[in-house]
C-alpha positions as CSV (number, residue, x, y, z in Angstrom):
1,M,-23.1,-11.6,-4.5
2,T,-20.0,-10.3,-5.8
3,S,-16.9,-12.5,-5.8
4,A,-13.8,-11.5,-5.1
5,R,-12.5,-11.4,-8.7
6,D,-14.8,-9.0,-9.7
7,R,-13.8,-6.6,-6.6
8,N,-11.5,-4.0,-7.2
9,P,-8.9,-4.6,-5.3
10,A,-9.2,-0.9,-3.4
11,Q,-12.3,-1.7,-2.3
12,H,-11.3,-5.1,-0.2
13,Q,-8.8,-3.2,2.0
14,H,-8.9,-4.1,5.4
15,R,-11.7,-2.0,7.3
16,F,-11.3,-1.5,10.5
17,D,-9.6,1.5,11.7
18,N,-7.5,1.4,14.6
19,A,-7.8,5.5,15.5
20,T,-11.7,5.1,16.2
21,G,-12.1,1.8,17.0
22,N,-14.6,2.0,14.0
23,G,-15.4,-0.7,11.5
24,S,-18.5,-2.4,9.2
25,L,-19.1,-4.9,11.4
26,V,-17.5,-3.0,15.1
27,D,-19.7,-1.7,17.7
28,P,-18.5,2.1,17.8
29,A,-18.4,2.1,21.5
30,V,-16.2,-0.7,22.1
31,R,-12.5,-0.2,21.1
32,P,-10.1,-3.4,21.0
33,H,-7.2,-3.3,23.2
34,A,-4.7,-0.7,22.4
35,H,-1.8,-2.8,22.6
36,L,-3.1,-4.8,19.6
37,A,-0.9,-4.4,16.1
38,L,-3.8,-4.9,14.0
39,D,-2.6,-2.9,10.6
40,Q,0.1,-5.6,9.0
41,P,-0.9,-8.8,10.3
42,F,-4.3,-8.2,9.2
43,N,-3.8,-6.7,6.0
44,A,-2.4,-10.2,5.0
45,L,-4.8,-11.9,6.7
46,D,-7.3,-9.7,4.5
47,S,-5.3,-10.7,1.5
48,L,-5.1,-14.5,2.2
49,A,-8.7,-14.8,2.0
50,V,-9.0,-13.3,-1.4
51,A,-6.3,-15.2,-2.4
52,V,-7.6,-18.6,-1.2
53,G,-11.4,-17.4,-2.1
54,V,-9.8,-17.0,-6.1
55,H,-7.8,-20.4,-5.9
56,L,-11.1,-22.0,-4.9
57,D,-12.6,-20.5,-8.1
58,H,-10.1,-21.4,-10.3
59,L,-10.6,-25.2,-9.0
60,G,-13.8,-24.7,-9.7
61,V,-15.7,-24.9,-6.0
62,Q,-19.0,-23.5,-6.1
63,R,-19.2,-19.8,-4.7
64,S,-22.0,-20.6,-2.3
65,D,-22.6,-20.0,1.0
66,W,-22.7,-23.6,1.8
67,Q,-20.0,-25.2,-0.5
68,R,-17.4,-22.0,1.1
69,V,-19.1,-21.4,4.8
70,A,-20.2,-24.9,5.6
71,K,-16.7,-26.0,5.2
72,V,-15.3,-24.7,8.4
73,G,-17.7,-27.4,10.6
74,E,-16.2,-30.6,8.3
75,E,-13.0,-28.9,8.7
76,G,-13.0,-28.3,12.6
77,G,-14.4,-32.4,12.7
78,E,-11.2,-33.2,11.1
79,V,-9.5,-31.3,13.8
80,V,-10.9,-33.2,16.6
81,G,-10.7,-36.1,14.7
82,A,-7.1,-35.8,14.3
83,L,-6.7,-34.5,18.1
84,L,-8.6,-38.4,19.1
85,K,-6.1,-39.9,17.2
86,R,-3.0,-38.2,18.4
87,A,-4.7,-39.1,21.8
88,E,-4.5,-42.7,20.8
89,G,-0.9,-42.5,19.1
90,R,-2.1,-42.8,15.7
91,A,-1.5,-39.1,14.4
92,D,1.2,-36.7,15.1
93,T,0.6,-33.3,16.2
94,A,1.7,-32.2,12.6
95,H,-1.2,-34.0,11.1
96,L,-3.0,-32.1,13.9
97,L,-1.8,-28.9,13.0
98,A,-2.2,-29.7,9.7
99,E,-5.8,-30.2,10.5
100,L,-6.2,-27.2,12.0
101,G,-5.0,-25.1,8.9
102,D,-7.5,-26.4,7.2
103,V,-9.4,-24.9,9.2
104,F,-8.1,-21.4,9.1
105,L,-7.9,-21.3,5.2
106,A,-11.6,-22.6,5.5
107,A,-12.2,-19.7,7.3
108,L,-10.7,-17.1,5.5
109,A,-12.6,-18.9,2.4
110,A,-15.6,-18.4,4.8
111,A,-15.2,-14.8,4.9
112,D,-14.1,-14.2,1.3
113,Q,-17.5,-15.6,0.2
114,L,-19.5,-13.5,2.6
115,G,-17.7,-10.4,1.3
116,V,-16.2,-9.4,4.7
117,T,-12.9,-9.2,5.7
118,P,-11.2,-11.8,8.2
119,S,-10.1,-8.1,10.0
120,T,-13.1,-6.9,10.6
121,I,-14.4,-10.5,12.0
122,I,-11.8,-10.7,14.2
123,A,-11.4,-7.4,15.3
124,A,-15.0,-7.1,16.2
125,R,-15.3,-10.8,18.2
126,W,-12.0,-9.9,19.9
127,A,-13.6,-6.5,21.2
128,D,-16.3,-8.6,22.7
129,V,-14.4,-11.7,24.0
130,S,-11.8,-9.9,25.5
131,Q,-14.4,-8.4,27.9
132,R,-15.4,-11.5,29.4
133,T,-14.8,-12.7,32.4
134,R,-14.0,-16.4,33.8
135,D,-17.7,-16.1,35.6
136,E,-19.2,-15.7,31.8
137,I,-17.5,-18.8,30.3
138,G,-17.9,-20.8,33.3
139,I,-14.5,-20.9,34.8
140,H,-14.7,-21.0,38.6
């Protein structure tokens, strides 16, 4: 797999086309809600994913799916731990948010590791998730 530092930056651009609703991971028949401004924040998010990947490379963190993708689960567990500590009065919201930030950064590193842009993944999932009903997710 090509690392972020080996990719041409022009190739690592936002791959979701708002006008057509097409993207490398997006079903062309499913379009995200038109009211979402997907360009600016996602371009920054995609660039941040590359920066996180490069930073981890610089730190010597192994470039493997197990090292960079599985980290998301570990960080998710730490968010739950921080939530429990906050409920017990042993941590504050700032600690919880710091752990949540680690989840976001780990997810960006995972996307970079897998060679996809976060915006493509998020837009594809939002196109699906935004169509779900209360019954489909078990809320009555």
